[in-house]
N, C-alpha and C positions, 0 to 999 in steps of 0.2 A: 549544224551544231549537234554534237553528241550529247545524249542524256547524261546527267549526273545521277547515277543510280544510287539510291539510298535504301538501306534495309528498312522494312516496314516499321520497326519499333523505334526509329529515330525521328525523322521529320514527319512521317505519317502518324506516329503516336502523338505528336504535338498537335496535329490537326483536328483530331476527333477525341472527345472524352471517352475514356474506357478502352482506348486502343491498346493499352499495355496488355489487356487480356488476350490480344491476338496471338500472343506466344503460345496459347493453347490450341491454335489451329491444328486440326487433325492432319493436314497436309504439310508439305514443306513450307517454310517461311517464304512468302512471296516478296519480291522486291518491286518497288515503285519509284519512279522519279517523283521529286517534290512537285506539287501541283504547278503545272504550266511550264516546267523545265523541259528542256530537250527540243527536238524538232517537232514541227506541227505543219499541217497543211492549210489550216484556216484559223482565224481568231476573231473574237468579238471583244473590243476593248472599250471601256468606259473612261471618259474624260469629262469631269463635271456632270452635266445632265445629258451629254451626247454619247451615243454608242456608235462606233465605227467597226464594221466587219470587213475583213480583207482576206483574200485568198491569193497569196503571192503579191503581185503588183496590182491586182484588181481590187477595187473597192466595191463591195456587193451590198452594203447598207450603210446609211448614215441617218441617225434620228434619235429619238428619245425612248424608244420602246425596247426594253430588254428582250422580250420574247421574240420580236421580229428580228432583232440583231442576231440572236443565237440561231434562229431558224434559217436566216439567210446564210450564215456561215456553214451550217450543216448542208444546206441545199447546194452550196457552191462546190462541194466535193465531187469527184469524178463519178458520173452516172454509170451504173452497171458494173462497178468495181467488184473484184473478187479477193482483194486484200485490204487490210484496214488502213483507213486514213483518219487523221485526228483533228479535233477542234479544241481550242482553248478559249475559255471565257474568263476575261480579266475584269472583274468588277462585280458590284451588287446592284440589285434592282427589284422591282415589283412586277407581278403579272396577275391576271385575273384567275380566280378559281374555275371560271368557265372557259379556260383556254388550255393549250398544251404546246409543248415543244416536242416534235416528232423526230425520233432518232432513226435513221435508216440503217440497213445492214452494213457490216464491215466498217464500223465507226468506233473511234475512241473519243470520249468526251471528258475533259477536265473542266470543272466549274470552280474557279479560284475566287470565290466570293459567295454571297448568300442570295438565294431567290426567296423573296417574301411574297406569299400568296394572299391576296385580299379579295373581297367580294364573295359572290356565291356562284354556283354552277350545278350541273347535273350530269349524270352519266359517268363515263370513264375518263374524265379530264384529269390531267396530272402535269406538273411542271416538266417531268421527264417521262415520255410515253413512247412505246413502240409496240407494233403489232405485226405478226406474220413475217418476222425478220430473223436474222441470224448474225452471230459474231459481233456482238456489241460489248463495249467496256465503258462503264461510267466509273471513272477512277476516283474522282473527288466530287462531292456534292454536299451543299448545305441548303436546307429548306427551312423556312420560317412561316408562321401564319397558320391558316386553316385550309389546306388543300383538300379536295375530295380524296385524292391519292397523292402522295409525294412522288413515288415512282410507280408506274403501271406498265407491266410487261406482259403482253398476251401473245402466246404462241411464238415466243422468242427462244431460239436454240443457241447454245454456246454464248451464254451471258456471264459477264463478270461485273459485280458491284464491288467497288473498292472501299474507300473510306467515306461513309455516308453518315451525315450528322443532321438530324431532324429534331428541332425544338419547336413544337407545334402547339397550337391552341385548339386543334380539332382535326378530324379526318383520319385516314388510314395511311400509314407511312409507306410501306412497301408491299406491293401485290404482284405476284408472279403466277400466271395460270395458263391453262391450255383450253380456255373456253371460247376460242374463236372458230371452232369447227368440230371435228370428230373428237370427242372427249375420251375416246378409247386410245387415242394417240397422245402420249405424254410428250411434253417438252423435255429436252435433254441437255445435260451438261451445264448446270447452273452453279456458279461460285459466288459466294458472298463473304467478303473478308471481315468487315467490321461495320456494324450499324449501331448507332446511338439514337434512341428514340425517346423523346420526352413530350408528354402532354397530348399525344394522339388520343382521340376519343373512341377510335375503333381499334383495329389490330396494329401491333408494331410491325412485324414482318409476317406475311402469310404466303404460303405456296399452295397450289392446287393443281394436281396433275403433272408432277415432275418426276422424271427418272434420272437420277444422278445429281445429287445436291451436296455441295460442300459449304459449310458455314464455319467461319472462325469464331466470332463473338457477336451476340446480340445483347445489347444493354438497353433495358426498358425502365423508364422512370415515369410514374404517374400515367401509365397507359391504360385506356379504358377497358380494352379487351385483353387478348393474349399478347405477351411479349413476342413469342414465336409460336405460330400455328402452322402445323403441317397437315394438309388434307390430301388424301389420295397420292401421296408422294412415296417413292421407293428409292432404295439405294442411297441413303442419306448419311452423311457424317457431319456431326455438329460438335464444335469445340465447347463453347460456354454460352449458356443463357443466364443472364444476371438481371434480376428484376426486383424493383422496389415499388410497393403500393400499386401493383398492376392487377387489373381485373377485379377491382373492389366491387362487391355487391353484384357480381355477374356469375354466369356459369362457365366463364372462361378461366384461364390459368396462365401463370408465367410461361409454362411450356405445355402446349396442348397438341394431341394427335387425334385426328377425327376423319370420318368418311373413308373408311377402309385404308387408312394410312398404313403403309408397310405390308399390304397384302399383295402378293405376287401370284397371279393365277387365282387359285382357290386356297392357297396356304400362306403361312406366315413364317418363312425362314428368317433368321436374324439378318436384317438389312438396314435397320435404323440404329445408328450408334451415336450416343451422346456422351461427351466427356464429363460435363459438369452442369448442374442446374442449381442456381442460387435464387431463392425467393424470400423476400422479407416483406411482411405485411400484405395488404391487398387481398385478393381472392385466393383461389386455389393455387397451390404450388405446381403440381403436375396433374394432368387430366388426360386419360386415354379413354376414347369413347367410340361408339358406332363402328364396330367390327374392325378396329385397328389393332396393330401389334407388330410382332417381329422386331422388338426394340430392346436394346440394352442401354441403361443409363449408369455410367460408372460411379459418379460421385454426386451427392446431393447435400445441400445445406438449406433447410426450410425452417422458417421461424415466423410464428404468429400469422399464419395464413388463414383467412376466413373461409367459411364453408368447409372444404376438405383440404388438408395438407396434401394428400394424394387421393385421387379418385380414379379407380379403374373400373370401367363399366362396359361390359360386352367386348372385351379385348382378349387377345390370345398371344402367348409367348412373349411376355414382357418381364424383364428382370430389372429391378430397381436397386441401386447401390451395389452394383457388382463388385466395386472396390470398397467404398466406405460412404457413410452418410450420417447426418444428424437431423432430427426433427424436434423442434421445440415449440410447445404451445400450439395454438391454432386449432383448426378443425381436425376431425378424425382422419386417419389413414383407412381407406375403405375399398373393398371389392364389392361392387353392386351389379345389378342386372336389370335391364328392361326386357319385357316379354317378347318384343318384336325381333330380337336377335338372339343367337345362341349365347348361353352364359359364359362368363370368363373362364379360361382354363390356362394352365401352365403359367401362372403369375407367381413371381418370386419377389418377396421383400427380404433383404438380407444385409448383413454387415452394417446394422443401424444402431444408433442410440436414440431412443424415442422418449421424450420427456413431456409430461403434462398434457398429453393427448392420448387417445386410445387407438387401437388397431381393430378393425371390424370387417368380417365377411358376412354380408347380409344382402339379399336372401341366400340361403344355403343351396345354391345351384352352382354347377360347374365342377371341375375336377383338377387335380394336380396343382392346386394352389398352395404355396409353401411360405412359411415364415421361419427363417433360420438365422442364427447368430445375431439376434436382436436383443439388446439390453434395454429394459423398460424402467423408467423412473416416474413414479406417479402416473402410470400408464397401464390400462387394462387391455387384455387380449380377448377378443370374442371371435372364436374361430370355429369353423364347422368340422 
């Protein structure tokens, strides 16, 4: 059966809140089949309280366990394959926070229902997990409850996350890193189309050690730490970060760059490009820290952010509001410095209207930091 291809902003937009923002994706508009449409190699289907997993004419699982049913369908795919095969999950169910569904290389997974995580666990458990693999697509996924991680991908190259919807009561929603071996070797070619995260008590979406990242939209609502956090990630293009009441009372931010994010070799060429950051309430709006940089953020809309609306601390070559932006209320816009790193340099705040909060450079260390084309309303400028 041939897939019925649908543009991302039709059926896909209906599947995940905030998907309409995906039009801001920095790459071409990707197309996806509606969840579960088209041909597939194996499926796990719920009927009442019973799950049945099949691969062609073979039944590979029958029982009441969602996790076991999905894992059996995945494990039934051709061993040692070098092209992608697909699994469709049709139904909703529960699994323990102390367990995982392991996705092998060369796999496409559509979860056409919700996975609710209950209980407790430890370590790197996640409803959707993979490690040391390649060429994986999770095209549709909904997670509920309080997982340790909603998606955990370690040392996975050529990864696509499509329409991801996580309405949680705890945990970290999406973690992608290279911490399974030599951390000098980054994972490569990561694409995230649209993630909606609500209620996570840790990060919304976090990367660590990635080379080549494309993100359409991250929408964060009531997330405990950052909406989107990039660590030691280079060559990234981000469409939109849209956060409300995120990082409240913490040192995190709606959008945060840390741990030498954007550093290539020993320098900071522009390689982190962000289309739009929207942050309302919560903690910081934008935070760059710990020898990060090489970033251009085109547009910002920040309002009533606690702590700092923007904090740039020991960062290099960062341009905020290359096109336009507004900052209203909340904490100061500040360039700061810690003594253990070199002071911030080549930081530009521009094309902004700033109201009811101040702009400050303190302490007076660093060089080539610029404020230009900024309109201030009930706003003071303290500049070195």
